[in-house]
N, C-alpha and C positions, 0 to 999 in steps of 0.2 A: 504494500500500500504506500501511498505518498508520505513523504517526510516533510512536506512544506505546509505551512499554515497560511491561511488567507482570511481576512476579515471581509465579510460580505454585507455588512450593514452598518449604518451610522456614519459618523464623520469624525475627523480629528480637528478640534478647535485650534490646534497649534499651526495648522497649514496656512491660514490666512486670518487677517484681522476682520475681514468682512463676514457678515452673517451668511451661512449657507442657506440656499433655498430648499435643498433636499439632502438626503444622506447619499445613497448610491443611485446611479442611473443605469438603466438596462436598455440595450438595443437588441432587437430580435430579428432574425432572418427566417423566412419560410421556404419550404420546398414547393414544387409544382402542385402537390396535393393539398397545400394549405397547412401542413404540419410544421411545427417548429424545427428548423434545421440547425440553428445556432443561437446562442444567447450570450451577449457580452455584458460584463458588469464593470462600470466605471466609478471612480470616486467622485466626490463633489468637485474636485479640481480638474477632472478630466482624465486622470491616469487610469489605464486599464488594470483591473484587478484580476479578473478571471474570464475564461471562455468555456462555455458548455457546448459540446457538439453532440447532436442527436442523430442516431442511425435507426432505421426501421427495417424489420425483417418479419414479414407475415404478422403475427400477433405479438411480437417482441419489440421493445424500444430500448436502445442502449444510450446512456448519457455518460460522456466522458468529460471530466472537468480538468482544465489545465490552468496554470497561473499565467501571468502576462508574458513570460518568456517561453511558454510551451511545456513547462515541467508538470508532470502528472500530479494531480490533487486527489481525484477520486473517480470511480466508475461504478455505475449500477446498470443492471439489465432488468427490465420490467416486462411482465406479460399480463395482458388484459383479456377479459372475456369479450364476447360479442357486444355486450352492453357497456363496455369501457370500465368495468370494475377491475381494479388491480387484483390479480390472483397469485402473482409470484413476484418477488423482488430479490435479485441476487447482487450482493456487493462483490466487486471484482478487484483483483490485483491489477497492477499496470500491465501485466502479461495477458490479461483476460481470464486467468484462472479464478474460479469461484472461491471467495473467502467465506461467505456465509449466505444462507438462503432463507427467505421468509415466505411462507405460503399463507394465503387467506381463503377462508371458506365463508360463504354467506348464506343467510336465510332471508327470504324476501317476503314482503307483504303483498296484498292483492293488487296494489298499484305498481309493483315492481321495484320498490325501494328497499334497500337492505335494512333489516331490523336487528339482526344478529351477525356479528363479524367475529370469526375465530381466527387467531393468529398462531402459526406453527413456525418455530425457528429451529434452524439446524446449521451445522458446519460440515466441512468435508470429513471431519473425524467423528462427528456425532450425528445420529439421525434426527430428523425433524420431530420436535416435541411441542405439544400445545403449551402456549405461554400466556395468552391473554384472550379474553372474550369481551367484546363490546356490545352493549345493547342500546338501542335507541327507539324511542317512542315518537311516532310522527302523528301529529294531529292535523287532519285534513279539513279544509274549509269547504263547505257546501255552497257553491256559487249560486245554486237555485234559490237560496234564501235571500240573496241580494235583490232579486226581482220583486219579491213580496215586501221588502223593507220600506220602500217609498210609499 
């Protein structure tokens, strides 16, 4: 994994005596399918902090982050289901080898929104184990009630 550190939020008040208008600024490029192809992070003073490059292969998306000089910071490979729910995330070494993997399993309500998300984490040396379960309760608004309100 990367040995470099990067700050990707906030600003340094010692850079300038003028008040910053923002912390970091991002520029984004898209591919011909309208997906993010790259994202650059700049400091308030305009210095490049990091670059994220996105690659897509069927239902996988890989994001590799580098510092301003091209040095490896991090990499993750993500897999989504047909409804764009994240079902697996792999943290990668700079060589592309998997450091750890996280799987997600969902239960959905009648409207197709997840109400239970189970997380399973594992590494190359240990199999995936259940680690967390998230529950959410969604209250839906009945739009037909608005018609009768007036």
